[in-house]
C-alpha positions in Angstrom: 132.6 23.3 198.6 131.2 26.4 199.8 127.5 27.3 199.2 128.4 30.2 196.9 130.7 28.1 194.8 128.2 25.4 194.5 125.6 27.8 193.4 127.8 29.4 190.7 128.7 25.9 189.6 125.1 24.8 189.2 124.3 28.1 187.2 127.2 27.4 184.9 126.1 23.7 184.3 122.5 24.9 183.7 123.6 27.5 181.1 125.7 25.0 179.3 122.7 22.6 179.1 120.4 25.4 177.9 123.0 26.4 175.2 123.3 22.8 174.0 119.6 22.4 173.9 119.1 25.7 172.0 121.8 24.7 169.5 120.2 21.3 169.0 116.7 22.9 168.3 118.3 25.3 165.8 119.7 22.4 163.9 116.5 20.3 163.9 114.7 19.8 160.6 111.9 22.4 160.2 109.2 21.9 157.7 108.4 24.8 155.3 104.9 25.8 154.7 105.3 26.7 151.2 108.1 25.9 148.6 109.0 26.7 145.1 111.0 24.2 142.9 112.5 24.2 139.5 113.1 20.7 138.8 110.5 17.8 138.3 111.4 16.4 141.8 110.9 17.7 145.3 113.9 16.9 147.7 113.9 16.7 151.5 116.0 19.9 151.2 113.1 21.6 149.5 110.8 20.6 152.2 112.9 21.1 155.3 115.3 23.6 156.6 118.3 21.8 158.2 117.8 18.6 156.2 121.6 18.0 156.4 123.1 15.3 154.3 119.7 14.2 153.3 118.9 17.5 151.5 119.3 16.0 148.0 117.2 13.0 148.5 114.2 13.2 146.2 110.9 12.2 147.7 108.0 13.4 145.5 107.3 14.3 141.8 106.9 18.1 141.4 103.7 19.7 139.6 104.0 20.5 136.0 105.9 23.6 135.1 103.8 26.7 136.1 101.4 24.7 138.3 100.9 24.4 142.1 99.9 21.5 144.3 99.9 20.5 147.9 101.3 17.4 149.9 100.0 16.6 153.4 102.3 16.9 156.3 101.5 13.1 157.1 103.0 12.1 153.7 106.0 14.2 154.3 106.5 12.5 157.8 106.4 9.2 156.1 108.9 10.0 153.4 111.2 11.6 156.0 111.0 8.4 158.2 111.8 6.2 155.2 115.1 8.1 154.5 116.1 8.5 158.0 115.3 12.1 158.7 114.1 12.6 162.3 111.0 14.7 162.2 107.7 14.1 163.6 104.2 15.8 162.5 103.1 17.8 165.3 99.8 18.6 163.7 100.6 22.3 163.3 100.7 22.3 159.5 98.3 20.2 157.5 99.8 20.7 154.0 102.8 22.1 152.3 102.2 24.2 149.1 104.4 23.2 146.3 104.8 25.5 143.2 107.0 24.8 140.1 108.6 27.6 138.2 108.3 27.9 134.5 109.1 29.7 131.3 105.8 31.2 130.3 104.7 31.2 126.6 101.9 33.9 126.6 98.9 33.7 124.4 100.1 36.6 122.4 103.2 34.6 121.3 101.0 31.6 120.5 98.6 33.8 118.4 101.6 35.3 116.5 103.0 31.7 115.7 99.6 30.6 114.5 99.1 33.8 112.3 102.4 33.1 110.6 101.6 29.5 110.0 98.1 30.5 108.6 99.6 33.0 106.1 101.7 30.2 104.7 98.8 27.8 104.6 96.4 30.2 103.0 99.2 31.5 100.5 98.7 35.1 101.9 101.4 37.8 101.4 103.5 39.0 104.3 101.5 42.3 104.3 98.1 40.4 104.9 96.6 41.2 108.3 95.3 38.1 110.3 93.2 38.3 113.3 93.7 35.1 115.4 91.0 34.4 118.1 91.7 31.5 120.5 89.0 29.5 122.2 88.0 30.8 125.6 89.6 27.9 127.5 93.1 28.5 125.9 95.9 28.8 128.5 99.5 29.9 128.2 102.1 27.2 127.7 104.4 26.6 130.6 107.9 25.1 129.8 110.7 24.1 132.1 112.4 27.3 133.6 115.7 26.6 131.9 113.9 26.6 128.5 113.4 29.6 126.2 109.9 30.5 124.9 110.7 29.6 121.4 107.7 27.6 119.8 106.6 26.5 116.4 103.4 25.2 114.8 104.0 21.6 113.7 100.6 21.1 112.1 97.7 23.4 111.1 94.2 22.5 109.9 92.4 25.6 108.8 89.1 26.1 106.8 89.1 28.9 104.2 85.5 29.9 104.7 85.3 30.6 108.4 88.9 30.4 109.4 88.3 27.7 112.1 91.6 26.1 113.0 93.3 23.4 115.0 97.0 24.1 115.7 99.5 21.7 117.1 102.4 23.6 118.9 105.6 22.4 120.3 108.6 24.0 122.1 111.8 24.2 120.0 114.2 24.6 122.9 116.0 21.2 123.5 115.7 22.0 127.3 111.9 21.9 127.0 111.8 18.2 126.2 108.8 17.0 124.3 106.3 19.7 125.5 103.3 20.0 123.0 99.9 21.5 123.1 96.8 21.9 120.9 95.0 25.3 120.3 91.8 25.9 118.5 90.2 29.0 117.3 89.7 31.2 114.3 92.0 33.0 111.9 90.4 35.7 109.7 92.0 38.0 107.2 91.2 41.6 108.1 91.5 45.0 106.7 91.8 48.5 108.3 88.7 50.1 107.1 87.7 53.9 107.5 84.0 54.0 108.8 81.9 56.7 110.2 82.1 57.4 113.9 78.3 58.6 113.8 75.6 58.3 111.3 75.6 61.0 108.6 72.6 62.5 106.6 72.3 62.7 102.9 74.1 65.6 101.4 76.6 66.1 104.3 80.3 66.2 103.4 82.6 63.7 105.5 85.3 65.5 107.3 88.4 63.9 109.0 86.7 64.0 112.4 83.8 62.0 111.1 86.1 58.9 110.5 87.3 56.2 112.8 89.5 53.2 111.7 88.1 49.7 112.4 89.7 46.2 111.8 87.1 44.3 110.0 87.0 40.8 108.4 88.0 41.3 104.8 85.6 38.5 103.6 82.6 40.5 104.9 83.5 43.7 103.1 81.4 44.7 100.1 83.3 44.4 96.8 82.8 48.1 96.2 83.8 49.2 99.8 85.7 52.4 100.0 88.5 51.2 102.5 90.9 54.1 102.8 90.4 57.3 104.6 91.7 59.1 101.5 88.7 57.7 99.5 86.1 59.0 101.9 87.2 62.3 103.5 85.9 65.2 101.6 83.2 63.3 99.8 79.5 63.9 100.0 76.9 61.4 101.1 74.4 60.5 98.3 72.2 58.9 100.9 71.9 58.5 104.7 75.1 56.5 105.9 75.2 54.4 109.1 78.0 54.5 111.8 80.6 51.7 111.8 79.3 50.2 108.5 81.6 50.0 105.5 81.0 52.7 103.0 80.4 51.7 99.4 81.8 53.9 96.7 78.5 54.2 95.0 77.2 55.9 98.3 79.4 58.9 98.1 80.3 61.4 95.5 82.3 64.6 95.2 80.6 67.5 97.0 78.3 69.6 94.9 79.7 73.0 94.1 76.3 73.9 92.3 72.9 72.7 93.1 69.8 72.2 91.0 67.8 75.5 90.8 70.6 77.3 92.7 71.9 80.6 91.6 75.3 80.5 89.8 77.7 83.1 88.1 78.1 82.1 84.4 81.5 82.9 83.1 81.5 83.1 79.3 84.9 83.4 77.4 85.2 84.3 73.9 88.6 85.2 72.6 90.3 87.5 75.0 87.0 88.6 76.4 85.6 87.3 79.7 82.0 87.9 80.5 80.0 87.1 83.6 76.3 87.0 84.2 73.9 85.8 87.1 72.2 82.5 86.2 70.5 79.4 87.4 71.8 75.9 87.5 69.5 73.1 86.1 71.6 70.3 87.7 73.6 69.3 90.8 77.3 69.3 89.8 80.7 68.8 91.4 84.0 70.3 90.3 84.7 69.3 86.7 81.0 68.2 86.0 79.2 69.3 82.9 75.8 71.0 83.9 73.1 73.0 82.2 72.6 76.6 83.3 69.9 79.0 82.4 70.8 82.5 81.4 67.7 84.5 82.5 68.5 87.4 80.3 68.8 85.5 77.1 66.3 82.9 78.2 68.8 80.4 76.8 70.3 77.2 78.4 74.0 76.8 78.2 76.2 73.8 79.1 79.3 74.5 81.2 81.8 73.1 83.6 81.6 73.6 87.2 84.9 75.3 88.2 84.1 76.6 91.7 81.4 77.1 94.3 78.4 78.4 92.4 80.5 79.0 89.2 80.1 77.6 85.8 82.6 78.3 83.0 81.2 78.3 79.4 83.4 78.5 76.2 82.4 80.1 73.0 81.9 76.8 71.1 79.2 75.6 73.4 75.8 75.8 71.6 72.9 77.9 73.1 69.6 76.3 73.4 66.4 78.4 73.7 65.1 78.1 77.2 61.4 77.6 76.0 62.4 74.5 73.9 64.7 73.0 76.4 62.3 73.4 79.4 59.3 72.3 77.3 57.6 75.7 78.2 54.5 76.9 76.4 54.8 80.3 74.6 53.2 82.2 77.5 56.2 81.0 79.7 53.9 79.1 82.2 54.8 75.5 83.0 52.3 72.9 82.0 
């Protein structure tokens, strides 16, 4: 054989060997550094690429749904050898991370389920508002990935006084198996209460911008608390009021349209005749209040109804009282 022919033949043989070796390497089992599984078992096919006919062989138990774990490469090698998979630990990878997927039942769903059970347990109406607070170490519930997130409260112990509860919850989907969990916390009936955004001084009228709505425990509200915004806005503070504190009905009143010792216009109607005169109010008064006013011309005190800002209406059948007697003044007009 000529030298050139021998050289070409050698090249061809080397290429075939290299190609065969490359094909063999591509088909060798390759360990994956991290895997995600759905079932409760980890197979050789999960752990290795190119596991071949052994791919469905289960070798390890998977973590619980939603959990992660790790398995050492040495244990993987032992499992592979036991089942006839040719792979040797080369020390390049210490562990394999294993994560199991899940259907996640969030804490919001859990709180809602407990709130519904608490309404029934405490015989509250459907409109009752309950604030459910779970203990700090509470975690979401993880179910198998093929299950739905449907749950139910199977048992609930709850105290009427402080709302402390212990709730047993289970998954209702048949694909979830017998997954159960226990949650603890508090379930308190609340109300949306209008309170002041900032403190307010006595005599000020409460406006819409002075009010914020807060969710407060109903059991801690005063029995005479003014809850609704419509009860508060437009009312006048009878004393200094604090921010964020429920307002008692006795702490507010309709705004005064006339003030004690303030100037007013007295309207006096008799028949078809309407007279008006400047006077002085002897009382504070809101719309519709009956107050005493002094007519400085006649020196008499008249009772009238507050009908507007600095306005008092007097009818003809209201008796007139001499100012000196009503105010207990001496005859010279000086106060004692």
